[in-house]
Residue frames as qw, qx, qy, qz and C-alpha x, y, z in Angstrom:
[[0.483, -0.154, 0.750, 0.424, 95.58, 102.95, 124.25],
 [0.355, 0.383, -0.352, -0.777, 94.97, 103.80, 120.58],
 [0.775, 0.221, 0.519, -0.284, 92.37, 101.62, 118.92],
 [0.364, -0.073, 0.751, 0.546, 92.86, 99.69, 115.68],
 [0.294, 0.103, -0.413, -0.856, 91.09, 100.43, 112.42],
 [0.392, -0.239, -0.851, -0.254, 88.94, 97.33, 112.87],
 [0.213, -0.427, -0.700, 0.531, 87.86, 98.36, 116.36],
 [0.130, 0.334, 0.045, -0.933, 86.86, 101.80, 115.12],
 [0.367, 0.012, -0.645, -0.670, 84.99, 100.24, 112.21],
 [0.296, -0.308, -0.898, 0.104, 83.22, 97.86, 114.61],
 [0.036, -0.437, -0.491, 0.753, 81.95, 100.80, 116.66],
 [0.269, 0.294, -0.227, -0.889, 80.72, 102.69, 113.60],
 [0.328, -0.070, -0.850, -0.407, 79.14, 99.54, 112.18],
 [0.178, -0.407, -0.829, 0.339, 77.15, 99.04, 115.37],
 [0.110, 0.447, 0.224, -0.859, 75.94, 102.64, 115.22],
 [0.324, 0.159, -0.552, -0.752, 74.78, 102.05, 111.63],
 [0.344, -0.184, -0.906, -0.168, 72.98, 98.81, 112.49],
 [0.125, -0.432, -0.705, 0.548, 71.32, 100.31, 115.56],
 [0.132, 0.804, 0.501, 0.290, 70.00, 103.24, 113.53],
 [0.366, -0.743, -0.092, 0.553, 72.07, 105.81, 115.41],
 [0.051, -0.442, 0.467, 0.764, 73.67, 106.58, 112.06],
 [0.662, 0.484, 0.464, -0.334, 70.78, 106.48, 109.58],
 [0.645, 0.344, 0.499, 0.465, 71.01, 105.87, 105.82],
 [0.293, 0.814, 0.195, 0.462, 72.46, 108.96, 104.19],
 [0.456, -0.885, 0.033, 0.092, 74.07, 110.20, 107.41],
 [0.434, 0.742, -0.433, 0.272, 77.63, 111.51, 107.22],
 [0.872, -0.285, -0.281, 0.283, 80.11, 109.42, 109.17],
 [0.394, -0.856, 0.157, 0.296, 82.71, 111.10, 111.40],
 [0.593, 0.759, -0.257, 0.081, 85.59, 112.24, 109.22],
 [0.798, 0.165, -0.383, 0.436, 89.23, 111.27, 109.58],
 [0.118, 0.486, -0.384, 0.776, 90.14, 114.30, 111.77],
 [0.649, -0.450, 0.110, -0.604, 87.24, 113.54, 114.15],
 [0.972, -0.114, -0.205, -0.013, 88.26, 109.88, 114.43],
 [0.590, 0.360, -0.415, 0.592, 91.91, 110.81, 114.99],
 [0.157, -0.505, 0.332, -0.781, 90.91, 113.15, 117.83],
 [0.792, -0.349, 0.032, -0.500, 88.41, 110.76, 119.44],
 [0.994, -0.090, -0.060, 0.006, 90.43, 107.55, 119.27],
 [0.378, -0.788, 0.446, 0.193, 93.99, 108.84, 119.43],
 [0.825, 0.119, 0.476, 0.279, 95.04, 107.14, 116.19],
 [0.242, -0.295, 0.453, 0.806, 97.00, 108.10, 113.11],
 [0.489, 0.442, -0.077, -0.748, 95.16, 109.54, 110.13],
 [0.376, 0.261, -0.810, -0.366, 95.93, 106.40, 108.10],
 [0.003, 0.141, 0.948, -0.284, 94.26, 104.24, 110.77],
 [0.365, 0.451, 0.399, -0.710, 91.14, 106.43, 110.63],
 [0.454, 0.434, -0.437, -0.643, 91.12, 106.18, 106.83],
 [0.238, 0.114, -0.956, -0.129, 91.39, 102.37, 106.94],
 [0.193, 0.268, 0.792, -0.513, 88.48, 102.21, 109.41],
 [0.480, 0.505, 0.109, -0.709, 86.24, 104.13, 107.04],
 [0.410, 0.407, -0.671, -0.465, 87.40, 102.08, 104.05],
 [0.056, 0.014, 0.987, -0.151, 86.48, 98.88, 105.87],
 [0.388, 0.464, 0.574, -0.552, 82.87, 100.07, 106.01],
 [0.446, 0.575, -0.289, -0.622, 83.00, 101.08, 102.36],
 [0.227, 0.303, -0.892, -0.246, 84.33, 97.64, 101.32],
 [0.152, 0.197, 0.924, -0.292, 81.52, 95.98, 103.31],
 [0.064, -0.455, -0.661, -0.594, 78.93, 97.98, 101.40],
 [0.277, -0.679, -0.592, 0.334, 77.78, 99.87, 104.49],
 [0.103, -0.811, -0.043, 0.574, 79.16, 103.25, 103.44],
 [0.638, 0.598, 0.269, 0.404, 80.07, 105.24, 100.33],
 [0.412, -0.430, 0.035, 0.802, 82.73, 107.87, 99.80],
 [0.353, 0.870, 0.326, 0.111, 81.84, 111.12, 98.08],
 [0.624, 0.182, -0.003, 0.760, 84.81, 112.97, 96.70],
 [0.118, 0.363, -0.066, 0.922, 85.37, 116.26, 98.46],
 [0.539, -0.508, -0.151, -0.654, 82.46, 115.64, 100.85],
 [0.393, -0.423, 0.689, -0.439, 83.14, 112.69, 103.11],
 [0.213, -0.002, -0.972, -0.100, 81.93, 109.17, 103.87],
 [0.558, -0.114, 0.095, -0.817, 78.21, 108.48, 104.23],
 [0.506, 0.051, 0.824, -0.252, 76.01, 105.59, 105.37],
 [0.038, -0.014, -0.780, -0.624, 74.85, 103.84, 102.22],
 [0.527, 0.163, 0.231, -0.801, 71.21, 104.51, 101.38],
 [0.615, 0.207, -0.616, -0.445, 70.91, 101.65, 98.88],
 [0.769, -0.270, 0.430, -0.388, 69.14, 98.68, 100.48],
 [0.199, -0.341, 0.894, 0.212, 70.82, 95.29, 99.91],
 [0.715, 0.179, -0.399, -0.546, 69.37, 92.92, 97.32],
 [0.609, -0.242, 0.719, -0.234, 68.41, 89.55, 98.79],
 [0.513, 0.376, -0.640, -0.431, 69.20, 86.96, 96.11],
 [0.700, -0.114, 0.632, -0.311, 67.27, 83.76, 96.85],
 [0.098, 0.344, -0.797, -0.487, 68.58, 81.38, 94.18],
 [0.179, 0.227, 0.956, -0.042, 65.93, 78.69, 94.74],
 [0.287, 0.672, 0.510, -0.455, 63.09, 81.17, 94.31],
 [0.203, 0.691, -0.244, -0.650, 64.44, 83.25, 91.41],
 [0.112, 0.309, -0.835, -0.442, 65.08, 80.18, 89.23],
 [0.423, 0.251, 0.814, -0.310, 61.71, 78.57, 89.90],
 [0.102, 0.278, 0.743, 0.600, 59.57, 77.80, 86.86],
 [0.065, -0.754, -0.624, 0.196, 56.73, 79.49, 88.74],
 [0.131, -0.702, 0.030, 0.699, 58.54, 82.77, 88.08],
 [0.017, 0.379, -0.555, -0.741, 59.68, 82.65, 84.45],
 [0.086, 0.269, 0.924, 0.258, 56.96, 80.18, 83.43],
 [0.061, 0.758, 0.587, -0.277, 54.38, 82.81, 84.41],
 [0.402, 0.749, 0.239, 0.469, 56.03, 85.37, 82.15],
 [0.323, -0.944, 0.064, 0.025, 57.83, 87.23, 84.95],
 [0.453, 0.677, -0.492, 0.307, 61.51, 88.13, 84.88],
 [0.777, -0.225, -0.502, 0.306, 63.60, 86.15, 87.36],
 [0.244, 0.269, -0.302, 0.882, 64.76, 89.52, 88.73],
 [0.480, -0.535, -0.174, -0.673, 61.27, 90.08, 90.16],
 [0.829, -0.380, -0.403, 0.079, 62.06, 87.48, 92.83],
 [0.609, -0.021, -0.290, 0.738, 65.04, 89.58, 93.99],
 [0.155, 0.034, -0.094, 0.983, 63.81, 93.15, 93.93],
 [0.126, 0.606, 0.698, -0.360, 60.01, 93.11, 93.97],
 [0.285, 0.881, 0.373, 0.054, 58.78, 96.52, 92.82],
 [0.341, -0.704, 0.216, 0.585, 62.15, 98.28, 92.97],
 [0.582, 0.773, -0.078, -0.240, 63.01, 99.85, 89.58],
 [0.653, -0.294, 0.575, 0.395, 65.50, 97.84, 87.51],
 [0.563, 0.759, -0.124, -0.303, 66.87, 98.62, 84.07],
 [0.850, 0.001, 0.359, 0.385, 69.11, 96.75, 81.64],
 [0.183, 0.923, -0.203, -0.270, 71.84, 98.86, 80.07],
 [0.029, -0.640, 0.719, 0.270, 74.85, 98.30, 77.82],
 [0.822, 0.139, 0.523, -0.176, 72.97, 95.41, 76.19],
 [0.269, 0.547, -0.647, -0.457, 74.75, 93.63, 73.35],
 [0.842, 0.101, 0.500, -0.176, 73.46, 90.52, 71.57],
 [0.405, 0.691, -0.510, -0.314, 75.69, 88.90, 68.98],
 [0.998, 0.055, -0.002, 0.023, 77.12, 85.64, 67.64],
 [0.042, 0.796, -0.602, 0.057, 80.70, 84.61, 68.30],
 [0.678, 0.171, -0.710, 0.081, 82.84, 81.46, 68.56],
 [0.755, -0.620, -0.161, -0.140, 82.30, 79.82, 71.94],
 [0.109, -0.742, 0.613, -0.248, 85.13, 80.34, 74.46],
 [0.435, 0.235, -0.869, 0.029, 86.85, 77.05, 75.25],
 [0.085, 0.014, 0.823, -0.562, 85.32, 76.66, 78.71],
 [0.579, 0.256, 0.201, -0.748, 81.82, 77.46, 77.42],
 [0.643, 0.315, -0.573, -0.399, 82.16, 75.00, 74.52],
 [0.250, 0.147, -0.929, 0.231, 83.18, 72.31, 77.00],
 [0.276, 0.138, 0.666, -0.679, 80.22, 72.95, 79.32],
 [0.626, 0.387, 0.086, -0.672, 77.69, 73.15, 76.46],
 [0.702, 0.031, 0.694, 0.157, 79.16, 70.07, 74.72],
 [0.538, 0.815, 0.021, -0.213, 79.89, 72.07, 71.57],
 [0.840, 0.251, 0.085, 0.473, 82.65, 71.52, 69.06],
 [0.450, -0.436, 0.032, 0.779, 85.66, 73.80, 69.27],
 [0.079, -0.127, 0.320, 0.936, 84.86, 77.14, 67.67],
 [0.004, -0.557, -0.799, -0.226, 81.12, 76.45, 67.41],
 [0.053, -0.424, -0.093, -0.899, 78.97, 79.58, 67.29],
 [0.219, -0.502, -0.733, 0.403, 77.09, 80.79, 70.35],
 [0.081, -0.793, -0.275, -0.538, 74.64, 83.62, 70.87],
 [0.428, -0.104, -0.469, 0.765, 76.09, 85.97, 73.48],
 [0.232, -0.840, -0.349, -0.345, 73.91, 88.22, 75.63],
 [0.499, -0.029, -0.350, 0.793, 76.07, 90.78, 77.45],
 [0.206, -0.767, -0.302, -0.527, 74.32, 93.31, 79.73],
 [0.209, 0.121, -0.543, 0.804, 74.52, 95.41, 82.86],
 [0.365, -0.657, -0.641, -0.154, 71.74, 95.49, 85.45],
 [0.084, 0.252, -0.325, 0.908, 71.04, 98.62, 87.47],
 [0.349, -0.618, -0.703, 0.044, 68.68, 98.86, 90.42],
 [0.210, -0.915, -0.255, 0.231, 67.47, 102.30, 91.46],
 [0.327, 0.928, -0.168, 0.064, 70.08, 103.72, 89.10],
 [0.342, -0.712, 0.613, 0.008, 73.00, 101.85, 90.70],
 [0.668, 0.370, -0.625, -0.162, 74.93, 99.19, 88.73],
 [0.689, -0.439, 0.473, -0.329, 74.72, 95.94, 90.70],
 [0.763, -0.064, 0.636, 0.098, 75.44, 93.10, 88.28],
 [0.357, 0.560, -0.538, -0.520, 77.06, 92.42, 84.92],
 [0.761, 0.035, 0.634, -0.132, 76.07, 89.23, 83.13],
 [0.325, 0.475, -0.632, -0.520, 77.11, 87.39, 79.98],
 [0.805, 0.084, 0.519, -0.275, 75.02, 84.44, 78.76],
 [0.126, 0.406, -0.777, -0.465, 76.11, 81.91, 76.14],
 [0.757, 0.220, 0.512, -0.341, 73.70, 79.65, 74.23],
 [0.496, 0.030, 0.734, 0.464, 74.21, 77.42, 71.20],
 [0.238, 0.374, -0.224, -0.868, 73.52, 79.50, 68.10],
 [0.234, -0.044, -0.866, -0.439, 72.12, 76.47, 66.29],
 [0.139, -0.444, -0.849, 0.250, 69.52, 76.16, 69.04],
 [0.063, -0.711, -0.474, 0.515, 68.46, 79.78, 69.55],
 [0.215, -0.178, 0.286, 0.917, 69.45, 81.99, 66.60],
 [0.140, -0.359, -0.626, -0.678, 65.93, 81.92, 65.11],
 [0.379, -0.657, -0.642, 0.110, 64.27, 82.74, 68.43],
 [0.135, -0.942, -0.079, -0.298, 63.75, 85.93, 70.46],
 [0.757, -0.540, 0.063, 0.362, 66.81, 84.93, 72.51],
 [0.610, 0.108, 0.269, 0.738, 68.90, 86.30, 69.65],
 [0.047, 0.759, 0.272, 0.590, 67.02, 89.63, 69.86],
 [0.065, 0.364, -0.433, 0.822, 67.41, 92.39, 72.44],
 [0.587, -0.188, 0.302, -0.728, 63.91, 91.76, 73.86],
 [0.093, 0.098, -0.990, -0.043, 63.48, 88.09, 74.77],
 [0.525, -0.346, -0.494, -0.601, 59.80, 88.57, 75.66],
 [0.663, -0.528, 0.169, -0.503, 57.75, 87.57, 78.74],
 [0.950, -0.280, 0.140, -0.010, 59.58, 85.14, 80.99],
 [0.100, -0.817, 0.527, 0.211, 62.89, 85.85, 79.27],
 [0.272, 0.499, -0.794, -0.214, 65.43, 83.37, 77.99],
 [0.211, -0.075, 0.952, -0.211, 64.17, 80.38, 79.97],
 [0.595, 0.444, 0.447, -0.500, 60.60, 80.76, 78.70],
 [0.552, 0.642, -0.345, -0.406, 61.91, 80.90, 75.12],
 [0.061, 0.383, -0.921, -0.034, 64.07, 77.81, 75.68],
 [0.464, 0.162, 0.786, -0.374, 60.96, 75.97, 76.89],
 [0.636, 0.593, 0.108, -0.482, 59.22, 76.91, 73.63],
 [0.411, 0.622, -0.624, -0.233, 62.18, 75.46, 71.74],
 [0.951, -0.074, -0.278, -0.111, 61.79, 72.13, 73.54],
 [0.607, 0.247, -0.505, 0.562, 64.82, 72.80, 75.75],
 [0.466, -0.785, -0.095, -0.397, 63.12, 73.77, 79.00],
 [0.281, 0.412, -0.687, 0.529, 65.62, 74.16, 81.84],
 [0.745, -0.513, -0.327, -0.274, 64.61, 72.19, 84.93],
 [0.800, -0.475, -0.094, 0.355, 67.88, 72.11, 86.88],
 [0.241, 0.906, -0.194, 0.289, 70.58, 74.69, 87.51],
 [0.818, -0.249, -0.174, 0.489, 74.12, 74.45, 88.80],
 [0.056, 0.960, -0.092, 0.257, 75.79, 77.54, 90.25],
 [0.775, -0.095, -0.223, 0.583, 79.46, 77.89, 91.17],
 [0.126, -0.975, -0.061, -0.172, 80.36, 80.92, 93.29],
 [0.713, -0.127, -0.197, 0.660, 83.61, 82.54, 94.28],
 [0.122, -0.978, -0.104, 0.132, 84.56, 85.88, 95.75],
 [0.706, 0.059, 0.123, 0.695, 87.50, 87.84, 94.38],
 [0.089, -0.659, -0.014, 0.747, 88.79, 91.31, 93.78],
 [0.617, 0.717, 0.315, -0.072, 87.69, 92.90, 90.48],
 [0.596, 0.172, 0.263, 0.739, 89.84, 93.97, 87.56],
 [0.065, -0.307, -0.032, 0.949, 90.10, 97.66, 86.73],
 [0.240, -0.120, -0.594, -0.758, 87.62, 97.22, 83.87],
 [0.402, -0.470, -0.784, -0.059, 85.13, 95.44, 86.15],
 [0.268, -0.445, -0.436, 0.735, 85.56, 98.12, 88.81],
 [0.071, 0.177, -0.181, -0.965, 84.73, 100.84, 86.31],
 [0.317, -0.235, -0.714, -0.579, 81.75, 99.01, 84.81],
 [0.474, -0.544, -0.692, 0.034, 80.11, 98.32, 88.19],
 [0.097, -0.779, 0.085, -0.614, 81.18, 101.70, 89.65],
 [0.807, -0.397, -0.384, 0.211, 82.83, 99.91, 92.56],
 [0.215, -0.928, 0.249, -0.175, 84.55, 101.80, 95.34],
 [0.313, 0.590, -0.711, 0.221, 88.13, 101.02, 96.31],
 [0.124, -0.272, 0.869, -0.393, 88.51, 97.69, 98.11],
 [0.741, 0.109, 0.293, -0.595, 85.07, 96.30, 97.18],
 [0.256, -0.155, 0.924, 0.239, 85.13, 92.64, 96.10],
 [0.627, 0.150, -0.320, -0.694, 82.81, 90.96, 93.62],
 [0.659, -0.024, 0.728, -0.188, 80.97, 87.65, 93.69],
 [0.338, 0.365, -0.653, -0.571, 81.44, 85.73, 90.44],
 [0.691, 0.100, 0.625, -0.349, 78.77, 83.15, 89.64],
 [0.226, 0.226, -0.779, -0.539, 78.83, 80.62, 86.82],
 [0.644, 0.155, 0.541, -0.518, 75.40, 79.13, 86.24],
 [0.110, 0.109, -0.861, -0.485, 74.60, 76.24, 83.91],
 [0.679, 0.135, 0.235, -0.682, 70.98, 75.54, 82.92],
 [0.031, -0.155, 0.965, 0.211, 70.13, 71.92, 82.13],
 [0.641, -0.055, -0.356, -0.678, 67.13, 70.18, 80.60],
 [0.867, -0.260, 0.199, -0.377, 65.26, 67.16, 81.98],
 [0.977, 0.155, -0.061, 0.133, 67.68, 64.78, 80.24],
 [0.675, -0.547, 0.130, 0.478, 70.74, 66.65, 81.56],
 [0.580, 0.496, 0.260, 0.591, 71.51, 68.62, 78.40],
 [0.290, -0.534, -0.141, 0.781, 73.28, 71.92, 79.15],
 [0.350, 0.713, 0.510, 0.329, 71.58, 74.76, 77.24],
 [0.057, 0.928, -0.013, 0.368, 72.95, 77.95, 78.78],
 [0.651, -0.195, -0.315, 0.662, 76.03, 79.19, 80.58],
 [0.074, -0.923, -0.157, -0.344, 75.64, 82.50, 82.40],
 [0.590, -0.025, -0.341, 0.731, 78.63, 84.29, 83.93],
 [0.228, -0.893, -0.278, -0.271, 77.47, 86.88, 86.46],
 [0.468, 0.139, -0.370, 0.790, 79.55, 89.43, 88.32],
 [0.372, -0.802, -0.439, -0.164, 77.87, 90.93, 91.41],
 [0.026, 0.642, -0.348, 0.683, 78.85, 93.89, 93.56],
 [0.531, -0.181, -0.778, 0.283, 79.45, 92.03, 96.83],
 [0.071, -0.029, -0.432, 0.899, 78.59, 95.14, 98.83],
 [0.470, 0.006, -0.017, -0.883, 74.93, 95.21, 97.74],
 [0.717, -0.029, -0.586, -0.376, 73.95, 91.52, 97.83],
 [0.532, -0.311, 0.682, -0.393, 72.77, 89.07, 100.46],
 [0.466, 0.193, -0.795, -0.337, 72.97, 85.48, 99.16],
 [0.612, -0.151, 0.535, -0.562, 70.20, 83.24, 100.52],
 [0.430, 0.151, -0.836, -0.305, 69.75, 79.50, 99.90],
 [0.756, -0.207, 0.298, -0.545, 66.99, 77.18, 101.09],
 [0.357, 0.331, -0.870, -0.073, 68.29, 73.64, 101.50],
 [0.850, -0.261, 0.016, -0.457, 66.13, 70.70, 102.47],
 [0.055, -0.501, 0.853, -0.137, 67.97, 68.06, 104.48]]
């Protein structure tokens, strides 16, 4: 009996996880899967695309499908947002990637009227100015996250937050210097399919979803001081949370 695309993908996935198919190894092509499993070419293609959408494999035009060499990023929200990280002058990214090389590209810092939802969260008047920090993060040369931060311009325009280089500890360290130290964070997550523009910016392969995170930073007295909209390549992230019951 011919197998389904999911069954074929399950078998290949197990070979990847067991190490039988190592990072960088070429997966069996569509003709090989058709011959081995007695399926249609479209079924073989869907099996390979399932692995691509899960972030386990990448397609190389004219070459084939390969086991992804990029190691997943483990995002531990509790740890990365700890004051022990940014308060010591370290970037919050250091909690995610350790010594792996990370660069910020496509950085734009500018003032603009606050979008309606941002103005509502930050308790700003309609049309109030915000400083916008729009950037793309790449790890080992691979785009993994796009992020746009919004902060009240009246609060931060005279600080390094309004410059490209925010200095040691980043935005949160500068907010602390302004008397608006964030001590609590709220994150809302959802998974969805990306737009064409988002697909191109993150270099996503066909069928790969994104994780969209809205984070609000709040001060000791509950004042919201930053809204950060992040878009993550779901295929390269592991989301980890430590919850005390």
